[in-house]
KETI-540314 format. One line per field, with one value per residue (C-alpha): residue in three letters; y, x, z. Coordinates in Angstrom, 1 decimal. Each point is the difference from the previous one (the first is absolute). Layout:
<atoms>
residu <- c(ALA; ...)
y <- c(Y; ...)
x <- c(X; ...)
z <- c(Z; ...)
</atoms>
This chain:
<atoms>
residu <- c(LEU; LEU; SER; LYS; LEU; SER; ASP; THR; PHE; LYS; SER; LEU; SER; GLU; LEU; THR; MET; THR; GLU; ALA; LYS; GLN; ASN; GLY; MET; ILE; THR; GLU; TYR; GLY; SER; PHE; PRO; SER; ASN; SER; LYS; PHE; SER; CYS; PRO; LYS; PRO; LEU; THR; GLU; SER; GLU; ARG; TRP; GLY; VAL; ILE; LYS; ASN; ILE; SER; GLY; LYS; VAL; ARG; VAL; ALA; GLY; ILE; ILE; SER; ASP; ASN; ILE; PHE; TYR; ILE; VAL; PHE; LEU; ASP; LYS; ASP; HIS; ASP; PHE; TRP; PRO; VAL; GLU; LYS; LYS; HIS; THR)
y <- c(1.8; 3.6; -0.5; -3.1; 1.9; 2.9; -2.5; -1.5; 3.5; 0.8; -3.2; 0.7; 3.5; -1.3; -2.2; 0.7; -1.4; -2.7; -1.0; 0.0; -2.3; -2.3; -0.5; -0.6; 3.1; 1.3; -2.2; 1.6; -1.7; 2.1; 0.9; 0.1; -3.5; -1.2; -2.0; 2.8; 0.9; 3.7; 2.2; 2.1; 3.6; 2.9; 1.6; -3.1; -2.7; -3.7; 0.0; 1.8; -1.9; -1.3; -1.7; -0.6; 0.6; -3.2; -1.0; 2.3; -2.3; -3.4; 0.3; 3.9; 1.7; 3.5; 0.1; 2.8; 1.0; 0.3; 2.9; 1.2; -2.3; 1.6; -2.1; 1.9; -1.4; -0.5; -2.7; -1.4; -3.6; -1.6; -3.3; -0.6; 0.7; 2.2; -2.9; -3.1; -3.3; -3.1; -2.7; -3.3; -3.0; -3.2)
x <- c(-13.8; 0.2; -2.9; 1.7; 3.3; -1.8; -1.6; 3.4; 1.6; -2.9; 0.6; 3.7; -0.4; -1.5; 3.1; 3.5; 2.8; 0.6; -3.6; -0.2; 3.0; -1.3; -3.4; 1.6; -1.1; 3.5; 3.1; 3.4; 2.6; 3.1; 1.9; -1.4; -0.6; 2.5; -2.6; -2.5; -1.6; 0.1; 3.1; 0.9; -0.8; 2.4; 0.6; -1.0; 2.6; -0.2; 1.3; -3.1; -2.5; -2.3; -3.3; -3.6; -3.5; -2.1; -3.6; -1.3; -1.5; 1.4; 3.6; 0.0; 2.7; 1.2; 3.8; 2.0; 2.5; -0.3; 1.6; -0.6; -3.0; -1.6; -0.7; 0.7; -1.8; 2.3; -1.8; -3.4; 0.7; -3.1; 1.7; 2.3; 3.1; 1.8; 1.1; -0.9; -0.3; 1.2; -2.7; 1.3; -0.5; -0.9)
z <- c(-7.2; 1.2; 2.3; 1.6; 0.2; 1.8; 2.5; 0.7; 0.6; 2.3; 2.1; 0.0; 1.2; 3.3; 0.7; 1.1; -2.3; 2.6; 0.0; -3.8; -0.2; 2.8; -1.7; -3.5; -1.8; -0.5; -0.6; 0.2; -2.1; 0.4; -3.1; -3.5; -1.4; -2.5; -2.0; -0.2; -3.3; 1.1; 0.0; 3.0; -0.9; 0.6; 2.5; 2.1; 0.7; 0.0; 3.6; 1.4; 2.1; -2.7; 0.7; -1.2; 1.1; -0.5; 0.4; -2.7; -2.6; -1.0; -0.9; -0.2; 2.1; 0.6; 0.2; 1.7; 2.5; 3.8; 1.7; 3.6; 0.2; -3.1; -3.1; -3.2; -3.0; -3.1; -2.1; -0.6; -0.6; -1.4; -1.0; 3.0; -2.0; 2.4; 2.2; -2.1; 1.8; -1.7; 0.0; 1.3; -2.2; 1.7)
</atoms>
């Protein structure tokens, strides 16, 4: 997992924040998700610009805050629990 994470960070370091968002590597959500299995750590606030880095390995994500076009890592989310998605039943 660390090797894949390192590869992802290397790829991201070659992009601007706008490019990373446009190609789907970073998704910015806005405020902290109300249905998250994580808790917002102090001194951070739920109203910060929260997002995730994707395309690491399967459902693994890195969650964090975005400030001045810098992504600050807060959580390693190996089970996609930071911003869980409800599966639609058909």
